[in-house]
N, C-alpha and C positions, 0 to 999 in steps of 0.2 A: 361516565367512562369507567369501566374497572381496568387500572393500568395494569394491575396484576396478571391480566389476560393476555398481554403481550407472550409471544413466545419466538425465541429467536434461534433458529436452526442454524447450527453450526458445526464445524470440524477443528479439531485440535491443533490440525497442522495449517490450517488458514491464516494467515495473516490477516485477511479481512474480516474473519469473524472473529478473532482478537480485537480489532479497531472497532467494531459494531458493538460488543460487549463491553468493552471499557467506557463507549461515549453512553450506554444505557445507564451503568453505574455511576458515572459523572453526572449526569440529569438527574440520578435518583430515581432513574423509572422502574419499578419490578418488573422481572420478566422471568419466563420460564426457559432453562437453556436445554435444547434437544440436539444431541449429537447425531449428526448425518450418518445414514448408513441405507443400502439399497431398497430397505422397506423404507424409511423417512422418507428419501426421495421421491420413490413411485407413488406414496399417498397423502404426501403432503408438500413437499417441498415445490415438485413440478405442477402439481395442479393449483397450488395457490400462488406460487409465483410467477410460473409459466420460464421457470429457468431452473438449470440443473445445478447451477453453482450458488456456494454459499459465501456469504451467510444470506438467510431468508427469514423475513420478519413476517411473522402472521399476527396482524392487529386485533384486537378484542371485537370488532367485528364480523371477524374471520378473513377479511380480505387479506391478501398478501403482498409482499413488497420486497425486491431484489435489490442488488447492489451496495455497497456498504456507504457509499457519497448519499445514495437517495435514502437509507437509512437513517443517516446521519442528520439530513434535512428534516426527516419527521421529526426525529427526536427534537431539534431545536425548535421546531414550532409548536411542538406537544409541550415542552418545558423550556422557556426561553432563558431561563436562570438556572445555572451559570452558562454562561454564553461561550459557545464554541469559537465565536468571530471575533475579532475588535470590532470597535465601533468605527474607529477611524479608515476610511474609503480605501486608503493605499495601502494599509497594513491587510484588512480584510480581502483585498484582492491577492496579496502577496501569499496569505495563508490559501485561498483556493489554488494557486498555481503552487506552492508546495506541495500541498495536497497530492495534486494531479503528477507531478513528479516523482512522487514516493508510490504512489497507487500502480502508477503504469510503468515508469522506469525501473525503479530499485526491486520492484518485484519481479523482473526478469533477473537483477542479480541472484535475489534469494533463489528462487528456482533454479536458475541454471547450475548454483554450487551445489544444492541440495541434491540434485540427480546426476551429478558430473563424478563428486567423490564418493566411494563406495561405502565408507562408515556412514555418511550423511543419509544416503538412497537407503542403506540398510535398517538403519534407525527408522526412516520415514516409512518404509514399506513394512516395517514390523506394526507399526501402528495402524497403519492403513489396512494390511490382512486383517487384524483382529477386529475393527470395523465394519469390513466389507465382506465377511465370510457368508456364504449364502450356500444352500443343500446342494449347488451344481459347483461350487469352488469354495475349497476348503483353505483354511487360515495357512497351513503349510504350504498348499499350490500357489497360494497367492504372494506368500513370502519369495516364492522362487522366482516367480514370474513379473511381479511387479518392478522392481528396479531396472531389469534390461527394457521393458515397455516404456517405462515412462522414462528413463535416460534417452532412448531413441525419440521420443515424442518432443522432450525438451530441445536435442540438438536438432532435430527438424525445422524447430522455431528460430533458431539461430543461426542457420544456414550450415549448421555440421560443427561436429563435435571439436573440429580443428578452431574455431571461434571460443571455445571454453576460455581460454585464457585472458581472453579481453575482458570477459565479465569478472574475472578474479582481480584484473589490475582496475577495473572500474570499483569493484570493492574496496580497494583499497582508497582510490582518488577521493571516493567519495566519503568514507570513513576517516581518513585523514583531515579531512574539511571539518566534519561534524566534532571529530574529538578535539580539534582547538577551539569550536564554539562554545562545545559544553564547558571546556576548561574555565569560562569565563560566565556562562550564563545558563540559569536555571532550565529554559525552554527557549524553543527556536525563536520566539518573538519576545521573550521576558519573563516576568517572574510568575506567570499563568500560562498554562497550557491552551492551546487553539486545536481546531480541527488539523492543523498539519501536523503537530505532535502527536496525536493519536494516530495517522496514516504512518506517520516514520516509526513508532513504537509497534505498530503490527509488525510490518517487515522487519524491524530490528529485532524483534523479541524472537523471531523464529531463526534468523540466522545466529544470534546467540544461543539457541537451544542446540543447534546442529553442532556435530564435534568440531567439524573443520572451519567454518567461518566463527563459530564461538571461540574456539582457540585464537584464531587472530585476532579477533577484538579484543580478547580478553590479555593479550601479549603485546598488541603493538596500539590498540586504541582506548586505553583505559577510561578516560574520561567518557566516551560514547558507551562503553560497555557500562558503566555505572550508572551513567544515565536511564539504559534501558532496563537494568534492575531496579532501581529506585522507582521508576514509573509503573512497573510490574508489581511491586510492594504496595504500590497504592499512592504516590506522591503527588498523582493529579488530583485525588480525591482532598488531600490535606491543602493544595495550593489552589481549589477553586475560587477562592474568593481573597487571594493573596492581595496585598496593596503594591503599590509600587508603579513607575510608568512603563510603558512597552518602548522597547529598543527604537534608537534610530533605523530607518530602513538600510541604511548604507553600512549596518552591521552586518547584514545578509548578504552582501557581494561576495566573499568567498564561494557561499553556498550556489551562490546565484550563476557563479560561473561555470558551477559543474554541470546545470541546466542548457546554458548555452553551448556548451561544447559537446554536449551528448543527446540530450532529451528532443531541443529544439530541432536539429537537424533529422533527428531520427520521426518526430512527427509531420515535418514539413515533406520528408521523402512519404511517408506514408500517405498524406494528404493528395500528392500528385499522382500516385500511383492510383488511389482510389479514384480519382478524377477521369484518369487514362483509362478505368477498368482492369487495371492490372494486377494480377494477384499477389506479385512481389514487389520489394524495393530494395536497390543496393545501396548500402549505410557504409560509409568509409570513414573509420576513424583511428588513430594512435597505430596505423600501420595494417588493421585488419580491413579486409572487406567482407560485409554480411550482406546475405539476402535476407531480408525479411518477411514474413507475409504480411500483405496489406490488410487492414481491417476496418469495417467503419465505425466499430464502437472507438477507436483510440481517436479517431478524426471527428465523432461527437464529441467526444470530452475537450479536444482542444479547441473545437467550435465554441463550445461555451466557455471556456476561459477568454478567448479571443473578443466574445461579447462583453464580458465583464471588465476587458481591459477597453473597450471602446465607451462603455457606459461611465467610466470615470468621468467626475469633474474634470475640467482641463488641469486645474492647478495640481490636482492629484495625481492626475495622469503622468503629467511633467517631472513629479517626485519618484513615481515608478520607473519611468523611461530614463531616469538619471542613475539607478541603480542595475535595470534590468537592460540589456542590449536586445530588444525584443525584435524578431526576427521578421523579414518584409519578404 
């Protein structure tokens, strides 16, 4: 197989695109980077992957694959070394759990902040307008309409713009915890990156690039900001074969408390809504009441995490359950 024939269809504003590209670089898999636009989407992305969302992978045999987690799994099978997952079952499980938290929950924080604050939305809209220009829609027209359209769309996904302050506070809660962690540890689980680090970096790089969230991170959470900058500069490549022990799972407990307070109630609320056939579900936290849209994809992701939890050997599950208050 000619590995150089891999093609990644990506967007400069997509945290999941950043994640997938970094994983391919980490694995040493050559690829052609294709920036998504209406023509690429219509002629390549959708026909090959069946999805409108980036990233999309076109394999050397011409078949396609969507979703950054599936692309990561493919890369791990293709090039097992350097590993994305620790060998210890307890740490492998925590890696998958943290990846899902960053991919599904932290991304809501990132996109909410991007489309809530004018400077961030205008920056993103300028980039999107340049990439999405068509004969029917000029760059100038897109720059004008995209911020309002995407701000309205994002706020519909969080129950209205009145709930945006919740996600601002959630940003602060998450990065305060991460800042303390990265003051003492090079990566989430120790001296080498894991799949969870790539997921966190994808979201965090986009946040750091945006004027408002990036300004907060550099001002208030400097250890986290420097971690993002080091990762962006290629620390994950330099540390691929770093020696040293993984950390004790108990060290991750402050980060896991964030999952327990937001992510777990959110995914369980979604589960009940999907089972009942409801289109929305109510989430209450920190004095906010948010009506989220229910989704089968989120339920599928969390069901996979639960299956991994059940599959753990009993002694490994006891270690995990000692640090994660697993929902029932």
